[in-house]
SELO-112956 format. One record per residue (C-alpha): z, x, y; residue in three letters. Coordinates in steps of 0.1 Angstrom, whole numbers. Layout:
BEGIN
    zz    xx    yy res
     Z     X     Y ALA
...
This chain:
BEGIN
    zz    xx    yy res
   288  -992  -717 UNK
   286  -957  -730 UNK
   278  -960  -768 UNK
   280  -926  -792 UNK
   262  -932  -824 UNK
   262  -907  -854 UNK
   267  -876  -832 UNK
   262  -844  -852 UNK
   261  -812  -837 UNK
   254  -777  -854 UNK
   262  -745  -836 UNK
   256  -710  -854 UNK
   253  -725  -886 UNK
   287  -745  -883 UNK
   291  -780  -879 UNK
   309  -787  -847 UNK
   308  -826  -843 UNK
   300  -846  -878 UNK
   283  -879  -874 UNK
   307  -891  -846 UNK
   306  -927  -833 UNK
   323  -944  -803 UNK
   316  -975  -780 UNK
   334  -969  -748 UNK
   345 -1000  -727 UNK
   325 -1003  -692 UNK
   345  -992  -664 UNK
   371  -978  -686 UNK
   389  -946  -678 UNK
   389  -924  -714 UNK
   408  -894  -717 UNK
   389  -871  -743 UNK
   414  -849  -765 UNK
   414  -826  -792 UNK
   423  -792  -801 UNK
   406  -761  -788 UNK
   375  -755  -804 UNK
   373  -789  -816 UNK
   339  -796  -797 UNK
   351  -816  -770 UNK
   330  -797  -742 UNK
   301  -794  -765 UNK
   303  -835  -768 UNK
   303  -838  -731 UNK
   275  -818  -725 UNK
   257  -836  -751 UNK
   265  -868  -733 UNK
   252  -849  -700 UNK
   218  -844  -714 UNK
   224  -804  -714 UNK
   225  -800  -750 UNK
   207  -820  -779 UNK
   222  -833  -805 UNK
   209  -826  -840 UNK
   212  -860  -850 UNK
   223  -894  -834 UNK
   220  -907  -798 UNK
   237  -914  -767 UNK
   230  -947  -750 UNK
   241  -961  -717 UNK
   227  -990  -690 UNK
   191  -983  -681 UNK
   195  -967  -644 UNK
   232  -954  -649 UNK
   235  -924  -628 UNK
   256  -896  -644 UNK
   276  -869  -630 UNK
   289  -837  -644 UNK
   301  -803  -630 UNK
   282  -772  -640 UNK
   299  -743  -651 UNK
   285  -722  -622 UNK
   305  -725  -590 UNK
   284  -732  -558 UNK
   277  -702  -535 UNK
   257  -690  -505 UNK
   258  -695  -466 UNK
   264  -733  -470 UNK
   299  -749  -461 UNK
   318  -771  -485 UNK
   314  -799  -459 UNK
   274  -795  -459 UNK
   274  -790  -500 UNK
   293  -822  -503 UNK
   272  -840  -480 UNK
   243  -829  -500 UNK
   255  -845  -532 UNK
   242  -876  -523 UNK
   208  -870  -528 UNK
   198  -903  -520 UNK
   213  -902  -486 UNK
   200  -869  -483 UNK
   165  -878  -489 UNK
   166  -908  -471 UNK
   178  -889  -440 UNK
   152  -865  -440 UNK
   126  -890  -445 UNK
   137  -909  -415 UNK
   130  -881  -392 UNK
    94  -877  -401 UNK
    83  -912  -411 UNK
    59  -930  -389 UNK
    55  -962  -407 UNK
    77  -987  -390 UNK
    77 -1007  -419 UNK
    90  -981  -444 UNK
   114  -967  -413 UNK
   129 -1004  -416 UNK
   135 -1001  -452 UNK
   151  -969  -451 UNK
   174  -978  -424 UNK
   182 -1009  -443 UNK
   189  -990  -473 UNK
   212  -963  -454 UNK
   234  -993  -441 UNK
   237 -1004  -476 UNK
   249  -972  -489 UNK
   271  -970  -463 UNK
   257  -938  -449 UNK
   271  -939  -416 UNK
   308  -934  -435 UNK
   296  -903  -454 UNK
   309  -875  -431 UNK
   344  -890  -429 UNK
   344  -900  -469 UNK
   332  -864  -477 UNK
   357  -849  -455 UNK
   389  -872  -470 UNK
   378  -859  -504 UNK
   378  -821  -491 UNK
   412  -824  -476 UNK
   427  -842  -505 UNK
   413  -812  -525 UNK
   431  -786  -502 UNK
   404  -781  -473 UNK
   415  -781  -441 UNK
   394  -789  -413 UNK
   385  -753  -404 UNK
   383  -743  -444 UNK
   356  -771  -445 UNK
   330  -754  -423 UNK
   336  -717  -437 UNK
   307  -703  -459 UNK
   312  -709  -494 UNK
   308  -672  -500 UNK
   340  -667  -482 UNK
   360  -685  -508 UNK
   371  -675  -546 UNK
   356  -688  -576 UNK
   387  -714  -579 UNK
   380  -727  -545 UNK
   341  -731  -550 UNK
   348  -750  -584 UNK
   369  -774  -559 UNK
   339  -775  -537 UNK
   320  -786  -570 UNK
   344  -811  -578 UNK
   345  -826  -544 UNK
   308  -830  -545 UNK
   308  -847  -579 UNK
   336  -871  -566 UNK
   317  -878  -536 UNK
   283  -886  -554 UNK
   300  -915  -569 UNK
   282  -916  -604 UNK
   283  -947  -626 UNK
   295  -922  -655 UNK
   319  -894  -640 UNK
   322  -865  -666 UNK
   351  -844  -658 UNK
   359  -812  -682 UNK
   393  -802  -674 UNK
   391  -809  -635 UNK
   429  -797  -629 UNK
   425  -761  -640 UNK
   418  -750  -604 UNK
   438  -773  -587 UNK
   478  -773  -573 UNK
   503  -800  -582 UNK
   493  -815  -549 UNK
   457  -816  -553 UNK
   462  -830  -590 UNK
   485  -856  -573 UNK
   457  -868  -552 UNK
   431  -863  -574 UNK
   452  -889  -601 UNK
   451  -912  -572 UNK
   416  -909  -564 UNK
   406  -916  -601 UNK
   428  -948  -606 UNK
   406  -964  -581 UNK
   371  -950  -590 UNK
   351  -981  -596 UNK
   330  -968  -623 UNK
   335  -953  -659 UNK
   354  -917  -661 UNK
   352  -896  -693 UNK
   376  -867  -687 UNK
   386  -837  -711 UNK
   422  -827  -699 UNK
   452  -815  -717 UNK
   480  -822  -693 UNK
   498  -852  -707 UNK
   511  -865  -673 UNK
   476  -866  -659 UNK
   465  -888  -687 UNK
   491  -910  -687 UNK
   487  -916  -647 UNK
   449  -919  -650 UNK
   431  -933  -683 UNK
   434  -964  -702 UNK
   421  -950  -733 UNK
   421  -918  -753 UNK
   390  -906  -774 UNK
   406  -881  -799 UNK
   382  -856  -816 UNK
   393  -843  -848 UNK
   377  -825  -876 UNK
   342  -836  -861 UNK
   350  -873  -859 UNK
   358  -895  -829 UNK
   389  -921  -828 UNK
   394  -944  -796 UNK
   429  -954  -791 UNK
   439  -979  -760 UNK
   465  -967  -734 UNK
   473  -935  -722 UNK
   485  -903  -740 UNK
   519  -913  -748 UNK
   506  -944  -763 UNK
   483  -922  -785 UNK
   511  -902  -797 UNK
   528  -933  -812 UNK
   497  -947  -826 UNK
   489  -914  -841 UNK
   522  -911  -855 UNK
   519  -947  -869 UNK
   486  -936  -883 UNK
   501  -901  -898 UNK
   528  -922  -918 UNK
   500  -945  -930 UNK
   480  -919  -943 UNK
   507  -901  -961 UNK
   516  -933  -976 UNK
   482  -939  -986 UNK
   480  -903 -1000 UNK
   512  -910 -1019 UNK
   496  -938 -1036 UNK
   464  -921 -1043 UNK
   484  -892 -1061 UNK
   503  -919 -1081 UNK
   466  -935 -1090 UNK
   454  -900 -1099 UNK
   484  -891 -1120 UNK
   477  -925 -1138 UNK
   438  -921 -1145 UNK
   443  -883 -1157 UNK
   471  -894 -1180 UNK
   448  -923 -1193 UNK
   420  -900 -1199 UNK
   440  -873 -1217 UNK
   456  -898 -1239 UNK
   424  -916 -1249 UNK
   391  -896 -1245 UNK
   395  -885 -1281 UNK
   400  -919 -1298 UNK
   367  -939 -1304 UNK
   381  -971 -1296 UNK
   390  -962 -1260 UNK
   363  -934 -1252 UNK
   343  -957 -1232 UNK
   369  -966 -1212 UNK
   382  -929 -1209 UNK
   351  -921 -1196 UNK
   351  -949 -1170 UNK
   383  -938 -1159 UNK
   370  -901 -1156 UNK
   341  -912 -1135 UNK
   365  -929 -1109 UNK
   388  -903 -1109 UNK
   360  -880 -1099 UNK
   349  -906 -1070 UNK
   382  -905 -1055 UNK
   378  -888 -1022 UNK
   408  -871 -1007 UNK
   426  -885  -980 UNK
   427  -859  -953 UNK
   462  -845  -945 UNK
   470  -839  -908 UNK
   461  -803  -897 UNK
   489  -779  -899 UNK
   477  -751  -878 UNK
   492  -719  -878 UNK
   476  -705  -845 UNK
   500  -731  -827 UNK
   525  -703  -832 UNK
   541  -685  -803 UNK
   570  -663  -807 UNK
   580  -645  -779 UNK
   602  -612  -788 UNK
   639  -611  -776 UNK
   647  -582  -752 UNK
   679  -563  -754 UNK
   706  -574  -732 UNK
   710  -564  -695 UNK
   736  -572  -671 UNK
   728  -593  -642 UNK
   711  -596  -618 UNK
   676  -585  -629 UNK
   661  -588  -592 UNK
   678  -593  -559 UNK
   658  -600  -528 UNK
   677  -593  -493 UNK
   654  -605  -462 UNK
   625  -589  -482 UNK
   588  -595  -465 UNK
   557  -591  -486 UNK
   519  -592  -480 UNK
   489  -569  -480 UNK
   484  -540  -459 UNK
   507  -544  -429 UNK
   502  -583  -428 UNK
   534  -601  -445 UNK
   523  -633  -463 UNK
   561  -643  -471 UNK
   591  -631  -450 UNK
   628  -636  -451 UNK
   630  -637  -488 UNK
   664  -642  -506 UNK
   662  -648  -541 UNK
   684  -634  -571 UNK
   670  -638  -607 UNK
   694  -636  -636 UNK
   686  -627  -674 UNK
   688  -665  -683 UNK
   670  -681  -653 UNK
   641  -703  -656 UNK
   624  -705  -623 UNK
   593  -725  -612 UNK
   574  -713  -582 UNK
   563  -748  -563 UNK
   540  -752  -535 UNK
   499  -753  -525 UNK
   473  -727  -538 UNK
   476  -702  -510 UNK
   510  -705  -497 UNK
   520  -674  -516 UNK
   531  -680  -551 UNK
   509  -653  -568 UNK
   521  -628  -537 UNK
   557  -636  -547 UNK
   551  -634  -583 UNK
   528  -598  -579 UNK
   563  -588  -558 UNK
   587  -596  -585 UNK
   566  -574  -611 UNK
   564  -548  -588 UNK
   528  -548  -582 UNK
   535  -554  -547 UNK
   563  -533  -527 UNK
   583  -551  -497 UNK
   570  -544  -464 UNK
   606  -550  -450 UNK
   639  -558  -463 UNK
   649  -549  -498 UNK
   644  -555  -532 UNK
   666  -543  -560 UNK
   657  -545  -598 UNK
   675  -534  -630 UNK
   662  -497  -637 UNK
   656  -508  -673 UNK
   640  -540  -667 UNK
   605  -546  -683 UNK
   584  -573  -670 UNK
   554  -594  -688 UNK
   530  -609  -663 UNK
   503  -634  -674 UNK
   475  -643  -650 UNK
   438  -658  -660 UNK
   423  -625  -646 UNK
   439  -610  -678 UNK
   421  -636  -699 UNK
   390  -630  -683 UNK
   392  -593  -683 UNK
   394  -592  -722 UNK
   365  -568  -738 UNK
   347  -597  -757 UNK
   331  -572  -778 UNK
   365  -561  -795 UNK
   389  -579  -815 UNK
   425  -586  -811 UNK
   434  -560  -836 UNK
   415  -532  -814 UNK
   432  -545  -780 UNK
   466  -545  -795 UNK
   462  -511  -811 UNK
   453  -496  -779 UNK
   482  -508  -760 UNK
   508  -502  -786 UNK
   499  -464  -789 UNK
   518  -444  -818 UNK
   530  -480  -834 UNK
   525  -482  -870 UNK
   494  -510  -885 UNK
   522  -532  -896 UNK
   541  -532  -863 UNK
   508  -539  -842 UNK
   495  -567  -870 UNK
   534  -583  -866 UNK
   527  -585  -828 UNK
   496  -604  -835 UNK
   511  -627  -861 UNK
   536  -639  -836 UNK
   510  -654  -817 UNK
   490  -667  -846 UNK
   463  -639  -850 UNK
   466  -631  -886 UNK
   443  -627  -916 UNK
   405  -627  -906 UNK
   417  -640  -868 UNK
   429  -605  -860 UNK
   394  -590  -867 UNK
   373  -619  -849 UNK
   355  -605  -818 UNK
   374  -618  -784 UNK
   337  -636  -775 UNK
   339  -657  -803 UNK
   376  -670  -799 UNK
   382  -702  -777 UNK
   394  -702  -742 UNK
   429  -712  -756 UNK
   431  -685  -780 UNK
   418  -659  -756 UNK
   450  -669  -733 UNK
   472  -666  -768 UNK
   460  -630  -772 UNK
   468  -621  -734 UNK
   503  -635  -739 UNK
   507  -614  -771 UNK
   495  -582  -753 UNK
   518  -588  -724 UNK
   549  -595  -745 UNK
   544  -564  -771 UNK
   573  -546  -754 UNK
   597  -574  -755 UNK
   600  -578  -717 UNK
   633  -589  -699 UNK
   615  -613  -677 UNK
   582  -632  -680 UNK
   558  -642  -651 UNK
   537  -665  -661 UNK
   510  -678  -633 UNK
   491  -709  -647 UNK
   494  -701  -685 UNK
   484  -736  -695 UNK
   444  -733  -685 UNK
   427  -742  -717 UNK
   456  -745  -739 UNK
   453  -781  -757 UNK
   483  -806  -756 UNK
   498  -790  -790 UNK
   495  -756  -781 UNK
   511  -762  -749 UNK
   540  -779  -765 UNK
   545  -748  -790 UNK
   542  -725  -756 UNK
   570  -750  -743 UNK
   590  -745  -777 UNK
   584  -706  -774 UNK
   597  -702  -740 UNK
   626  -725  -745 UNK
   638  -701  -776 UNK
   630  -671  -755 UNK
   662  -651  -744 UNK
   646  -637  -713 UNK
   642  -649  -676 UNK
   613  -666  -671 UNK
   591  -674  -638 UNK
   563  -699  -639 UNK
   536  -710  -619 UNK
   518  -742  -631 UNK
   505  -775  -623 UNK
   514  -792  -656 UNK
   543  -813  -645 UNK
   555  -816  -682 UNK
   556  -779  -685 UNK
   578  -774  -655 UNK
   603  -804  -665 UNK
   608  -791  -699 UNK
   614  -754  -691 UNK
   623  -749  -655 UNK
   660  -756  -643 UNK
   654  -740  -610 UNK
   628  -749  -586 UNK
   616  -725  -555 UNK
   595  -738  -530 UNK
   569  -711  -512 UNK
   559  -729  -482 UNK
   556  -720  -446 UNK
   556  -681  -449 UNK
   589  -680  -469 UNK
   604  -692  -502 UNK
   637  -711  -507 UNK
   653  -733  -534 UNK
   644  -767  -536 UNK
   673  -788  -544 UNK
   658  -813  -566 UNK
   638  -824  -597 UNK
   606  -825  -604 UNK
   602  -862  -594 UNK
   618  -854  -563 UNK
   595  -827  -556 UNK
   565  -850  -562 UNK
   580  -879  -540 UNK
   585  -853  -511 UNK
   547  -841  -517 UNK
   534  -878  -517 UNK
   554  -887  -485 UNK
   541  -858  -468 UNK
   573  -856  -447 UNK
   592  -820  -444 UNK
   623  -840  -436 UNK
   623  -851  -468 UNK
   623  -818  -484 UNK
   658  -807  -500 UNK
   648  -772  -500 UNK
   671  -747  -480 UNK
   706  -737  -478 UNK
   718  -745  -447 UNK
   730  -780  -453 UNK
   766  -770  -460 UNK
   778  -778  -422 UNK
   784  -812  -422 UNK
   820  -807  -415 UNK
   815  -785  -387 UNK
   832  -793  -356 UNK
   806  -800  -328 UNK
   820  -797  -292 UNK
   809  -818  -261 UNK
   786  -787  -249 UNK
   768  -786  -278 UNK
   763  -824  -282 UNK
   752  -823  -247 UNK
   728  -795  -255 UNK
   717  -812  -288 UNK
   707  -844  -268 UNK
   688  -824  -244 UNK
   666  -812  -269 UNK
   662  -841  -286 UNK
   651  -859  -254 UNK
   628  -830  -249 UNK
   614  -835  -281 UNK
   610  -871  -279 UNK
   591  -867  -247 UNK
   568  -841  -261 UNK
   561  -866  -291 UNK
   556  -895  -268 UNK
   532  -879  -248 UNK
   515  -867  -280 UNK
   515  -903  -296 UNK
   503  -917  -261 UNK
   474  -892  -258 UNK
   462  -898  -295 UNK
   462  -937  -289 UNK
   443  -936  -256 UNK
   419  -914  -275 UNK
   415  -937  -304 UNK
   411  -966  -281 UNK
   382  -946  -264 UNK
   367  -937  -298 UNK
   369  -968  -311 UNK
   350  -985  -279 UNK
   324  -958  -282 UNK
   322  -968  -318 UNK
   315 -1002  -312 UNK
   289  -997  -285 UNK
   272  -974  -309 UNK
   269 -1001  -336 UNK
   257 -1026  -310 UNK
   226  -998  -300 UNK
   218  -999  -341 UNK
   217 -1034  -346 UNK
   206 -1049  -312 UNK
   186 -1018  -291 UNK
   178 -1040  -262 UNK
   213 -1047  -252 UNK
   223 -1009  -260 UNK
   239  -989  -230 UNK
   212  -966  -214 UNK
   224  -933  -229 UNK
   223  -947  -264 UNK
   191  -967  -261 UNK
   173  -934  -256 UNK
   186  -921  -292 UNK
   165  -925  -327 UNK
   183  -942  -354 UNK
   192  -909  -370 UNK
   210  -895  -342 UNK
   228  -926  -336 UNK
   241  -924  -372 UNK
   246  -888  -367 UNK
   268  -899  -335 UNK
   285  -927  -353 UNK
   295  -900  -381 UNK
   313  -879  -354 UNK
   330  -903  -339 UNK
   344  -921  -371 UNK
   355  -881  -381 UNK
   372  -879  -345 UNK
   389  -912  -349 UNK
   406  -905  -382 UNK
   417  -873  -365 UNK
   430  -893  -337 UNK
   447  -917  -363 UNK
   465  -889  -382 UNK
   476  -873  -351 UNK
   488  -905  -338 UNK
   507  -917  -371 UNK
   523  -882  -372 UNK
   535  -882  -335 UNK
   547  -918  -341 UNK
   568  -910  -373 UNK
   581  -878  -355 UNK
   591  -899  -328 UNK
   609  -925  -349 UNK
   628  -898  -368 UNK
   643  -884  -336 UNK
   650  -919  -324 UNK
   669  -928  -357 UNK
């Protein structure tokens, strides 16, 4: 059990967390939520021991191992696979010691411990985690320095999950993930055997993973059972109770004031009036729910343009002479709400850059309305804001020639009024900086908004405000996001970016999730060539199709048989290695010559090959079944 007792943290003379107390259930999955700037990351750092609280203490069972991702992404020549394996420090230390230890008794202890912690299965477990987070076999063995910061943060997450701490601390773990990886992470965390405390602003993620919500507000902590929806219901009930209590308190105040006013001057009742006055002074006001004007989003509506805004006709786009996406056919009208789906790296950002004219078509054609203005939001814009300047300075530079009133009006649309407009960007929260970037890109009332992961660093309430603003906006919206709730409530067209092209996905977000989880391309309802069901097929075509099916079937059957044979061979070798580890005297000659460390390494390699053979056999078998059906 994790206990937080009287935690108070002051930063820069301001109290961030004020006498916060909570008892978290053992093996619980707790979602820590709160408004941007409430102190969630500060509290996590206190729990992780990276920041010392001014008062209070954090206690957990003796010997508990705690895991937390540092803010710096890993780098260097090491590969993702090597980095993840090294995260199990006990295994790494024991493996290293076993190579130099000459004490037979100690060596036996080392090998016994390695078997207990299932060190032999570590490589295959590391590979499974990396695959789940989007690293194929080739990517697992590339140097970290060849990856972007977002992908290296995925490696840090994989290493943390692999180390299996007793308390897993996750601060917005889905920020660098695509929807497919988020779905895998949900499944992993649901079965995690120890305590999890995670900061997240995604209601679907919270609903699917956590069993308690820890709400941080006004420096205080309140624990609610259930997921995010259950928290919302309980909070609404609490708000109603507070409202009722405030009404009763105000009625009591009015009675006390009236009594004091009527009886203070009379000698016979002066003492009672004085007592009532003391009682009135001691009445603590019941806190009202925060009505924060900084939640405001108000996208300016553009003047009307005739459709279409953009038409792509067999267009291709890429970098240099290398196309990333080809055969693009897409039309965008002024009232469209489009979500781009697909794994990171498939080309969603490349398509977004084509639509906003940052990239030109390599082939085919792209036609756009000459008067169209586009607002393009990316996380890079948030990171590139000058932290020494204020929102007012940023907006003034971009709105050259505009009056000070117009500049302040645009900032006010996004909650930057009064002192907020003149606060240095470096002192704003991540969510506030994202709001500023949105204010900057919409200053000219664009006809189309292209938003690439706009919800990163936005809390739940701010995301809801953004959704409402997008639904009220009269222009077109193209959005890339892993937040399912945002996609469900803003998009009415889904476009799947996959296989080097983009096509309409005929279904809902739930259909897409089912498609991803099934990992069966045949379940994709994308494409526009399914309107030929009634086409007459002559016998020649039927014979040709049957021949092609037989040919494919033979190839699939050959693949399945080869994978099955390899699986049997590798399984037999694994059994022989196990025999050599536990009974060296009966081991095969070539295995008897190997050290325990070499045997364990060989066993790990065999396990990885067995896992790959199982996948190949399963894929071939399923494809064969689909052909037969």
